[in-house]
VMD Tcl script that draws the C-alpha trace (Angstrom):
set ca {
  {18.97 -35.75 200.73}
  {16.44 -38.57 200.65}
  {17.65 -40.89 197.89}
  {17.01 -44.14 196.07}
  {18.14 -46.03 192.96}
  {15.52 -46.73 190.31}
  {14.91 -47.87 186.75}
  {12.31 -46.00 184.73}
  {9.84 -47.74 182.44}
  {8.79 -46.56 178.96}
  {5.74 -44.34 178.44}
  {3.63 -47.08 176.84}
  {3.99 -49.20 180.02}
  {3.31 -46.14 182.17}
  {0.15 -45.50 180.11}
  {-1.02 -49.04 180.85}
  {-0.21 -48.67 184.56}
  {-2.09 -45.36 184.78}
  {-5.14 -46.92 183.13}
  {-4.96 -49.72 185.68}
  {-4.70 -47.17 188.49}
  {-8.03 -45.76 187.30}
  {-9.60 -49.21 187.59}
  {-7.88 -49.72 190.93}
  {-9.31 -46.47 192.23}
  {-12.81 -47.54 191.20}
  {-12.39 -50.94 192.91}
  {-13.33 -49.47 196.29}
  {-10.10 -49.30 198.29}
  {-8.98 -46.14 200.07}
  {-5.77 -45.42 198.12}
  {-3.32 -42.62 197.50}
  {-2.20 -43.33 193.94}
  {1.38 -42.70 192.84}
  {1.67 -39.90 190.32}
  {2.37 -40.87 186.70}
  {5.82 -39.26 186.71}
  {6.80 -41.25 189.81}
  {6.13 -44.76 188.45}
  {9.41 -46.76 188.35}
  {11.12 -49.89 189.61}
  {12.82 -49.12 192.91}
  {16.09 -51.01 193.05}
  {17.44 -49.76 196.39}
  {16.06 -47.22 198.86}
  {18.88 -45.34 200.55}
  {16.92 -42.94 202.77}
  {18.62 -39.80 204.07}
  {22.20 -39.53 202.84}
  {24.63 -36.61 202.87}
  {26.57 -35.17 199.92}
  {29.64 -37.35 200.52}
  {27.49 -40.49 200.58}
  {25.74 -39.35 197.39}
  {29.14 -38.87 195.73}
  {30.27 -42.29 196.89}
  {27.04 -43.87 195.62}
  {27.55 -42.17 192.23}
  {31.12 -43.45 192.06}
  {30.11 -47.01 192.92}
  {27.18 -47.02 190.49}
  {29.44 -45.64 187.77}
  {31.83 -48.59 188.15}
  {29.13 -51.22 187.68}
  {29.01 -52.99 184.33}
  {25.40 -54.07 184.06}
  {23.55 -55.17 180.96}
  {20.31 -53.70 179.70}
  {17.43 -56.12 179.63}
  {13.80 -56.42 178.63}
  {11.19 -57.44 181.20}
  {7.51 -58.31 181.00}
  {5.68 -56.02 183.44}
  {2.95 -58.32 184.67}
  {0.74 -58.94 187.66}
  {-0.67 -56.87 190.49}
  {-0.45 -57.46 194.20}
  {0.09 -55.83 197.57}
  {2.60 -55.71 200.38}
  {2.49 -57.37 202.81}
  {-0.39 -59.28 201.13}
  {-3.62 -58.63 199.19}
  {-5.60 -59.58 202.30}
  {-3.76 -56.97 204.38}
  {-2.62 -54.39 201.82}
  {-0.45 -51.37 202.62}
  {1.25 -50.88 199.24}
  {-0.30 -51.88 195.89}
  {2.13 -52.76 193.10}
  {2.65 -54.10 189.59}
  {5.35 -56.73 189.22}
  {7.18 -58.68 186.55}
  {6.52 -62.09 185.02}
  {8.39 -64.97 186.66}
  {10.72 -65.39 183.68}
  {11.62 -61.69 183.90}
  {12.68 -61.97 187.53}
  {15.85 -63.79 186.48}
  {16.74 -60.73 184.38}
  {16.07 -57.95 186.89}
  {17.07 -59.61 190.17}
  {20.81 -59.90 189.26}
  {20.88 -56.17 188.40}
  {19.30 -55.31 191.74}
  {21.62 -57.68 193.61}
  {24.71 -56.06 192.07}
  {23.43 -52.57 192.91}
  {22.57 -53.56 196.49}
  {26.01 -55.12 197.02}
  {27.77 -52.13 195.43}
  {25.95 -49.69 197.73}
  {26.46 -51.66 200.92}
  {27.19 -49.31 203.80}
  {25.49 -46.31 202.19}
  {22.08 -45.33 203.50}
  {19.51 -47.40 205.33}
  {20.03 -51.12 205.84}
  {17.25 -53.29 204.46}
  {17.46 -57.05 204.84}
  {14.27 -57.82 202.93}
  {14.88 -59.70 199.70}
  {14.50 -57.64 196.54}
  {11.15 -58.02 194.82}
  {10.77 -56.31 191.46}
  {7.76 -54.00 191.67}
  {6.38 -50.63 190.66}
  {4.45 -48.99 193.48}
  {1.02 -47.96 192.18}
  {-0.55 -46.72 195.41}
  {-0.55 -46.72 199.18}
  {-3.52 -47.81 201.27}
  {-4.74 -45.00 203.54}
  {-7.32 -46.93 205.57}
  {-8.91 -50.39 205.79}
  {-12.05 -49.18 203.99}
  {-12.78 -51.38 200.96}
  {-10.02 -53.88 201.75}
  {-12.13 -56.90 200.78}
  {-13.02 -55.34 197.41}
  {-9.38 -54.40 196.83}
  {-8.25 -57.95 197.64}
  {-10.70 -59.39 195.11}
  {-9.64 -56.89 192.46}
  {-5.93 -57.69 192.95}
  {-6.64 -61.43 192.86}
  {-8.50 -61.04 189.54}
  {-5.57 -59.05 188.10}
  {-2.69 -61.07 189.55}
  {-1.50 -61.97 186.02}
  {-2.49 -58.82 184.15}
  {-0.03 -57.67 181.49}
  {1.13 -54.06 181.43}
  {3.57 -54.44 178.54}
  {7.25 -55.00 177.91}
  {9.87 -52.61 179.25}
  {13.48 -52.22 178.18}
  {15.53 -51.36 181.25}
  {18.48 -49.39 179.92}
  {19.44 -47.01 182.75}
  {19.92 -46.90 186.48}
  {19.15 -43.59 188.15}
  {20.19 -42.23 191.50}
  {17.20 -40.09 192.45}
  {16.49 -37.63 195.21}
  {13.06 -37.37 196.75}
  {11.75 -34.13 198.20}
  {8.58 -34.67 200.22}
  {5.85 -32.06 199.80}
  {2.24 -31.87 201.05}
  {1.01 -32.80 197.55}
  {3.39 -35.74 197.21}
  {7.08 -36.46 196.56}
  {9.04 -34.72 193.84}
  {11.79 -36.86 192.33}
  {14.91 -35.51 190.64}
  {17.63 -37.40 188.83}
  {20.97 -36.98 190.62}
  {22.87 -39.39 188.37}
  {22.04 -41.48 185.30}
  {24.00 -44.63 184.46}
  {23.53 -46.40 181.12}
  {23.35 -50.17 181.11}
  {25.51 -51.82 178.45}
}
mol new
graphics top color blue
foreach p $ca { graphics top sphere $p radius 0.5 }
foreach p [lrange $ca 0 end-1] q [lrange $ca 1 end] { graphics top cylinder $p $q radius 0.2 }
display resetview
């Protein structure tokens, strides 16, 4: 199964993100927007794992004692950069990074050896869309620059989820494999 660990955000934040996606779409870039039901913070992408690895991941996640937190979902940008965008995202305010990064670090350490290795540092983000072509890149860069501090609301992060991802021609379908409450 193709798997990852995520934290969902509340509907009111998702509503704000979806409204922003509408503006983003009108900004002129050639984007494939992420479906409403697939908006979340990715904590760790595992890639293809087998059933025994999924069981081990569930066991390790179940042993973690992490604390729920509240973060300010704020700012828009792109990976690798707004000038050369491939993935468009919403982030968190600087002061919220110190709340979410330790959770991600603990999850990443706990899942070491399971799934794909990724040495990039964790950056809290919600993927909003993927750039399909360079058409409208300049307009997209300007739009992201103007919205680099935009507020999308406050989100209580109270659960970690191990999710599976089934790829289909119309987009991925995510399913919860395991849900772990934060204390």
